[in-house]
C-alpha positions as CSV (number, residue, x, y, z in Angstrom):
1,M,-29.6,22.6,76.7
2,N,-32.8,24.7,76.3
3,F,-33.8,26.9,73.4
4,S,-33.1,29.9,75.5
5,D,-29.4,28.9,75.5
6,L,-29.3,29.3,71.8
7,E,-29.5,33.2,72.0
8,L,-32.8,33.3,70.1
9,D,-35.0,36.4,70.3
10,D,-37.9,36.3,72.7
11,V,-40.5,36.3,69.9
12,L,-38.9,33.1,68.5
13,L,-38.8,31.5,71.9
14,Q,-42.5,32.3,72.3
15,A,-43.3,30.6,69.0
16,V,-41.1,27.6,70.0
17,E,-43.1,27.2,73.2
18,Q,-46.4,27.5,71.4
19,A,-45.3,24.9,68.9
20,G,-44.8,22.5,71.7
21,Y,-41.0,22.1,71.3
22,K,-39.5,21.2,74.7
23,K,-35.7,21.0,74.1
24,P,-33.6,21.4,71.0
25,T,-32.8,18.2,69.2
26,V,-29.2,17.2,68.5
27,I,-29.2,18.7,65.0
28,Q,-30.7,21.9,66.3
29,Q,-28.0,22.2,69.0
30,L,-25.3,21.6,66.5
31,A,-26.5,23.6,63.5
32,I,-28.1,26.7,65.0
33,P,-25.0,28.3,66.7
34,P,-22.7,28.3,63.6
35,A,-25.6,29.5,61.4
36,L,-26.2,32.4,63.8
37,E,-22.5,33.3,63.6
38,G,-22.8,33.8,59.8
39,K,-21.1,30.5,58.8
40,D,-22.0,28.3,56.0
41,V,-23.3,24.9,57.3
42,L,-23.0,21.4,55.9
43,A,-25.3,19.3,57.9
44,S,-26.2,15.6,58.0
45,A,-29.3,14.6,59.9
46,A,-31.7,11.7,59.6
47,T,-35.4,12.2,58.8
48,G,-37.5,13.1,61.8
49,T,-34.7,14.8,63.8
50,G,-36.1,18.3,63.8
51,K,-33.7,19.6,61.1
52,T,-36.4,22.0,59.6
53,A,-36.4,24.1,62.7
54,G,-32.7,23.7,62.7
55,F,-32.5,26.1,59.7
56,V,-35.8,28.0,60.0
57,L,-35.0,29.4,63.5
58,P,-31.5,30.9,62.6
59,A,-33.0,32.2,59.3
60,L,-35.7,34.1,61.3
61,Q,-33.1,35.3,63.8
62,H,-31.1,36.7,60.8
63,L,-34.1,38.6,59.6
64,L,-34.6,40.0,63.1
65,D,-30.9,41.0,63.4
66,Y,-30.7,42.6,60.0
67,P,-34.1,44.4,59.3
68,R,-35.0,44.9,55.6
69,N,-34.5,48.2,53.9
70,R,-38.0,49.5,53.7
71,A,-37.6,50.5,50.1
72,A,-36.3,47.0,49.0
73,N,-38.5,44.3,47.6
74,G,-37.7,40.7,46.8
75,V,-37.0,37.4,48.6
76,R,-34.4,37.4,51.5
77,I,-34.4,33.7,52.5
78,L,-34.8,31.0,49.9
79,I,-35.3,27.4,51.0
80,L,-35.3,24.8,48.2
81,S,-37.1,21.5,48.8
82,P,-37.2,18.4,46.6
83,T,-41.0,17.7,46.7
84,R,-44.2,19.7,47.0
85,E,-45.1,17.8,50.2
86,L,-41.8,18.6,51.9
87,A,-42.1,22.2,50.7
88,E,-45.5,22.5,52.2
89,Q,-44.3,21.0,55.5
90,T,-41.4,23.4,55.6
91,Y,-43.6,26.4,54.8
92,K,-45.9,25.3,57.7
93,V,-43.0,25.3,60.1
94,A,-41.8,28.7,58.9
95,K,-45.3,30.1,59.4
96,Q,-45.5,28.5,62.8
97,L,-42.1,29.8,64.1
98,S,-42.7,33.3,62.7
99,A,-46.1,33.6,64.3
100,F,-45.1,36.5,66.6
101,T,-43.2,38.5,63.9
102,E,-44.4,40.5,60.9
103,F,-42.4,38.4,58.4
104,N,-44.0,37.3,55.2
105,C,-43.6,33.6,54.2
106,A,-44.5,32.3,50.8
107,I,-44.4,29.0,48.8
108,I,-43.8,28.2,45.1
109,T,-44.4,24.6,43.9
110,G,-45.6,22.8,40.9
111,G,-49.3,22.2,40.5
112,I,-50.2,25.8,41.4
113,N,-51.1,28.3,38.7
114,Y,-48.8,31.2,38.0
115,G,-51.5,33.7,39.1
116,K,-50.9,32.7,42.7
117,H,-47.2,33.1,42.4
118,K,-46.8,36.3,40.4
119,D,-46.6,38.8,43.3
120,I,-44.0,36.9,45.2
121,S,-40.8,38.2,43.5
122,Q,-42.3,41.7,43.0
123,G,-43.4,42.1,46.6
124,K,-41.6,41.8,50.0
125,V,-41.2,38.1,50.9
126,D,-38.9,37.3,53.8
127,I,-38.9,33.5,53.5
128,L,-39.7,31.6,50.3
129,V,-40.0,27.9,50.2
130,A,-39.8,26.5,46.7
131,T,-39.3,23.4,44.6
132,P,-36.4,23.8,42.1
133,G,-38.2,23.0,38.9
134,R,-41.1,25.5,39.2
135,L,-38.8,28.3,40.6
136,M,-36.4,27.8,37.6
137,E,-39.3,28.3,35.2
138,Y,-40.0,31.7,36.7
139,I,-36.3,32.6,36.7
140,E,-36.0,31.7,33.0
141,E,-39.1,33.8,32.2
142,E,-37.5,36.7,34.1
143,S,-40.5,36.9,36.4
144,F,-38.4,36.1,39.5
145,D,-35.4,38.1,40.7
146,C,-32.7,36.4,42.9
147,R,-30.6,39.4,43.6
148,E,-32.0,40.2,47.1
149,I,-31.5,36.6,48.4
150,E,-29.3,36.7,51.5
151,W,-29.6,33.0,52.6
152,L,-29.9,29.9,50.4
153,V,-30.9,26.7,52.2
154,L,-30.7,23.4,50.3
155,D,-32.9,20.9,52.2
156,E,-32.7,17.2,51.5
157,A,-29.8,17.9,49.0
158,D,-29.1,14.2,48.4
159,R,-32.8,13.7,47.5
160,M,-32.7,16.6,45.1
161,L,-29.7,15.1,43.4
162,D,-31.4,11.7,43.1
163,M,-34.4,13.4,41.5
164,G,-32.1,15.0,38.8
165,F,-32.2,18.6,40.1
166,G,-28.4,19.0,40.2
167,K,-28.1,21.3,37.1
168,T,-31.3,23.3,38.1
169,I,-30.0,24.0,41.6
170,A,-26.6,25.0,40.2
171,K,-28.3,27.6,38.0
172,I,-30.4,28.9,40.9
173,G,-27.2,29.1,43.0
174,E,-25.6,31.2,40.3
175,E,-28.6,33.5,40.1
176,A,-28.4,34.0,43.8
177,R,-24.6,34.6,43.8
178,W,-24.9,37.7,46.0
179,R,-26.1,35.7,48.9
180,K,-24.3,36.0,52.3
181,Q,-24.8,32.5,53.6
182,T,-25.6,29.0,52.4
183,L,-26.9,26.0,54.5
184,L,-26.9,22.5,53.0
185,F,-28.9,19.7,54.8
186,S,-28.7,16.1,53.7
187,A,-29.8,12.8,55.2
188,T,-26.4,11.4,54.2
189,L,-23.1,13.1,53.2
190,E,-21.9,10.0,51.4
191,G,-21.2,10.0,47.7
192,K,-19.5,12.3,45.2
193,G,-22.7,14.1,44.4
194,V,-23.2,15.8,47.8
195,D,-19.4,16.4,48.1
196,S,-19.4,18.3,44.7
197,F,-22.6,20.1,45.7
198,A,-21.0,21.3,48.9
199,A,-17.8,22.4,47.2
200,Q,-19.8,24.3,44.6
201,F,-22.2,26.1,47.0
202,L,-20.5,26.4,50.4
203,T,-17.6,28.6,51.6
204,A,-15.5,27.2,54.5
205,P,-18.5,25.4,55.9
206,I,-19.0,24.1,59.4
207,L,-19.5,20.3,59.2
208,V,-22.4,19.1,61.4
209,E,-23.2,15.4,61.7
210,A,-26.0,14.5,64.0
211,E,-25.9,10.9,65.0
212,S,-29.3,9.9,66.5
213,P,-29.0,8.9,70.2
214,R,-29.5,5.3,71.0
215,R,-32.8,5.9,72.5
216,E,-34.0,7.6,69.2
217,K,-32.8,4.6,67.1
218,A,-34.5,2.2,69.4
219,K,-37.9,3.8,68.8
220,I,-38.3,2.0,65.5
221,I,-38.7,-1.7,65.8
222,Q,-37.7,-3.5,62.5
223,W,-38.2,-7.0,61.3
224,V,-38.9,-8.9,58.1
225,H,-41.4,-11.6,56.9
226,L,-40.3,-14.0,54.2
227,S,-42.8,-14.2,51.4
228,D,-43.1,-17.1,49.0
229,D,-44.7,-15.0,46.2
230,R,-46.8,-11.9,45.6
231,N,-50.0,-13.5,46.7
232,H,-48.4,-14.7,50.0
233,K,-47.0,-11.3,50.5
234,L,-50.5,-9.7,50.0
235,Q,-52.1,-12.0,52.5
236,Q,-49.3,-11.2,55.1
237,L,-49.9,-7.4,54.5
238,I,-53.7,-7.8,54.8
239,W,-53.3,-9.7,58.1
240,W,-51.2,-6.9,59.5
241,L,-53.4,-4.0,58.4
242,K,-56.4,-5.7,60.2
243,Q,-54.5,-5.7,63.5
244,E,-55.8,-3.2,66.2
245,D,-52.3,-1.8,67.0
246,V,-51.9,-0.6,63.4
247,K,-53.4,2.8,63.9
248,K,-51.9,4.6,60.9
249,A,-49.8,2.9,58.3
250,I,-47.8,3.8,55.2
251,V,-47.3,1.0,52.6
252,F,-44.5,1.6,50.2
253,V,-44.4,0.1,46.7
254,K,-42.1,0.6,43.7
255,T,-44.3,1.9,40.9
256,R,-47.4,3.8,40.1
257,E,-48.8,0.6,38.6
258,R,-48.3,-1.2,41.8
259,V,-50.1,1.6,43.7
260,A,-53.2,1.1,41.6
261,E,-53.0,-2.7,41.9
262,L,-52.5,-2.8,45.6
263,C,-55.2,-0.2,46.4
264,G,-57.7,-2.3,44.5
265,Q,-56.7,-5.4,46.4
266,L,-56.9,-3.6,49.8
267,N,-60.3,-2.1,49.0
268,S,-61.5,-5.6,48.0
269,A,-60.3,-6.8,51.5
270,D,-62.4,-4.0,53.2
271,L,-59.3,-1.9,53.8
272,P,-60.0,1.5,52.2
273,C,-56.9,3.5,51.6
274,A,-55.5,6.8,50.4
275,W,-52.7,6.8,47.8
276,L,-49.9,9.0,46.8
277,Q,-47.5,8.8,43.8
278,G,-45.6,10.9,41.3
279,E,-47.2,13.1,38.7
280,M,-50.5,13.6,40.6
281,A,-52.4,16.9,40.3
282,Q,-51.8,19.1,43.3
283,D,-55.5,19.1,44.4
284,K,-55.5,15.2,44.4
285,R,-52.2,15.1,46.4
286,Q,-53.6,17.5,49.0
287,K,-56.8,15.6,49.2
288,A,-54.9,12.3,49.8
289,V,-52.6,13.7,52.4
290,K,-55.5,15.4,54.2
291,A,-57.5,12.1,54.3
292,F,-54.5,10.4,55.8
293,V,-53.6,13.1,58.3
294,S,-57.2,13.6,59.5
295,G,-57.7,9.8,60.0
296,Y,-60.4,9.5,57.4
297,R,-58.1,6.9,55.9
298,N,-55.6,5.2,58.1
299,I,-53.7,3.5,55.3
300,L,-51.6,5.3,52.7
301,V,-50.2,3.4,49.7
302,A,-47.3,5.4,48.3
303,T,-44.3,5.3,46.0
304,D,-41.0,6.8,47.2
305,V,-42.1,10.3,46.2
306,A,-43.7,10.4,49.7
307,A,-40.6,9.0,51.6
308,R,-39.5,12.5,52.6
309,G,-42.5,14.5,51.9
310,I,-44.8,13.5,54.7
311,D,-44.2,14.8,58.2
312,I,-46.8,13.1,60.4
313,D,-46.1,12.4,64.1
314,D,-48.6,9.5,64.6
315,V,-47.7,7.0,61.9
316,S,-47.6,3.7,63.9
317,H,-46.3,1.4,61.1
318,V,-44.3,1.5,57.9
319,F,-44.6,-1.5,55.5
320,N,-42.1,-2.1,52.8
321,Y,-44.4,-4.1,50.5
322,D,-41.8,-3.7,47.8
323,M,-38.2,-3.2,48.9
324,P,-36.6,0.0,47.7
325,R,-33.7,0.2,45.2
326,T,-31.1,1.3,47.7
327,A,-30.4,1.0,51.5
328,D,-30.6,4.8,52.1
329,I,-34.1,5.0,50.7
330,Y,-35.0,2.2,53.2
331,V,-33.8,4.4,56.0
332,H,-35.8,7.4,54.7
333,R,-38.9,5.2,54.4
334,I,-38.9,3.8,58.0
335,G,-38.2,7.3,59.3
336,R,-41.8,8.1,58.7
337,T,-42.6,6.3,61.9
338,G,-41.2,6.6,65.5
339,R,-41.5,10.4,65.4
340,A,-42.0,13.0,68.1
341,G,-40.9,10.7,70.9
342,K,-43.3,7.9,69.9
343,K,-42.4,4.3,69.1
344,G,-42.9,2.9,65.6
345,T,-42.7,-0.4,63.7
346,A,-41.2,-1.1,60.3
347,I,-42.0,-4.4,58.6
348,S,-40.5,-5.6,55.3
349,F,-41.8,-8.4,53.1
350,I,-39.0,-10.3,51.4
351,E,-39.4,-12.4,48.3
352,A,-36.5,-14.4,46.9
353,H,-35.5,-11.5,44.5
354,D,-35.3,-9.1,47.5
355,V,-32.6,-11.0,49.4
356,A,-29.7,-9.1,47.8
357,V,-31.3,-5.7,48.7
358,L,-32.0,-6.9,52.2
359,G,-28.3,-7.8,52.6
360,K,-27.4,-4.3,51.5
361,V,-29.8,-2.8,54.0
362,E,-28.5,-4.8,56.9
363,R,-24.9,-3.8,56.1
364,Y,-25.9,-0.2,55.8
365,I,-27.7,0.0,59.2
366,K,-25.2,-2.4,60.8
367,E,-28.0,-4.6,62.1
368,K,-29.3,-8.1,61.3
369,L,-33.1,-7.8,60.9
370,V,-35.1,-10.4,62.8
371,R,-37.1,-12.9,60.7
372,R,-40.6,-13.4,62.0
373,V,-43.6,-15.5,60.9
374,I,-47.3,-15.0,61.1
375,E,-49.2,-18.1,62.4
376,G,-51.1,-19.6,59.6
377,L,-49.1,-17.7,57.0
378,E,-45.7,-19.3,57.4
379,P,-43.5,-19.4,54.3
380,K,-43.1,-22.7,52.6
381,N,-39.7,-22.0,51.2
382,K,-36.4,-21.3,53.0
383,E,-34.7,-17.9,52.7
384,A,-33.0,-17.6,49.4
385,R,-29.2,-17.3,49.3
386,I,-27.6,-14.3,47.8
387,P,-26.3,-15.5,44.4
388,S,-22.6,-15.5,44.0
389,K,-21.1,-13.3,41.3
390,K,-20.4,-15.2,38.1
391,A,-17.2,-14.7,36.3
392,K,-17.4,-12.3,33.3
393,P,-17.3,-13.9,29.8
394,K,-13.8,-12.6,29.2
395,T,-12.6,-13.9,32.5
396,R,-14.1,-17.4,31.9
397,K,-12.5,-17.5,28.4
398,L,-9.1,-16.6,29.8
399,L,-9.5,-19.2,32.6
400,H,-10.3,-21.8,30.0
401,K,-7.2,-20.9,28.0
402,K,-5.0,-21.2,31.0
403,Q,-6.5,-24.6,31.9
404,Q,-6.0,-25.8,28.3
405,A,-2.4,-24.6,28.4
406,A,-1.7,-26.3,31.7
407,K,-3.1,-29.6,30.3
408,A,-1.0,-29.3,27.1
409,K,2.1,-28.6,29.2
410,K,1.4,-31.7,31.3
411,R,0.9,-33.8,28.2
412,A,4.2,-32.5,26.7
413,K,6.1,-33.5,29.9
414,K,4.5,-36.9,29.8
415,S,5.5,-37.4,26.2
416,I,9.2,-36.4,26.9
417,K,9.3,-38.8,29.9
418,N,8.0,-41.7,27.6
419,L,10.8,-40.9,25.1
420,D,13.4,-41.1,27.8
């Protein structure tokens, strides 16, 4: 299938060609037609599968098919994104694909002062990309009007739920209740949260689930290194970051404290790096991302705030220095590499306390990850076993009572036999 088969306007096809898109991805082939037919769409697509264009293109086609009333102001298409980084990437795609139209695209995120946002709701904005928290502030201050919104797109819905935006998005959805169409995109449709979200926002949605083709899955090579302790793990990471084939790498850690600690250790090892974490000032975020994208720094140390917020095609390696809390976050992390038709590598460092999470990851991706060693940095300890679940105190107490009762019964039988 080609983009021309999707019944898109020539100005959109021109923008698609200029952007370098060759053929529509699986999610684009599945999501664009029902969206163009005016249907609500519930879509599941992994990171890096082209889903942003999967909702931006039909949104732009809707704007072309139904021109704005010249006298009307306000926002027509609202796209909600969980993080500032993802909002900026989506805004960039919207600007890119609307290059040959006169549509006005805008962005509202935290970290930007109100003065830069105040004209958005009062003027004519065709596509607005926003983070939920900052947009809700303006709605509550009555400085943003949702009545002209025709399309509501919820991007990375599962991530927004994980970040605690459920109630905020529900309020925004209520404010935009006059909308004609809603599209919900999520990396996974598993769990009650996304189900209830879909039931609340969508009307008779078309379900779209884009399984990555085998050739796409094979683009990311994954394996693990067993680490004896934190120092051993650090030496393994440093060894890897000094290899020539590691052109651009993201190193994931659990906490902000770990970001600061690891950055200091890498700088001491002559491995200068950029860093990204939660609650950073917007100018510092942009500076860090720019340093990484430009190649001024080829190592980025990040918490999971960056797992879905960075869209860079040439990340060669992802390192799980600290394993994530859940298996789905692991999938989002490694999705930062192996993009745009390129191969990528994802390496995880496993200490004894990580074995349980590793097991969950392997069950989730239905694949046993290969254990590899670095010559000279081999682990001294064998892989830890997943601890068996201990019986709860009440269960142990009940079991003890049953055992005592059985022994008493046995003694009673023996006593009666002796009397006989």
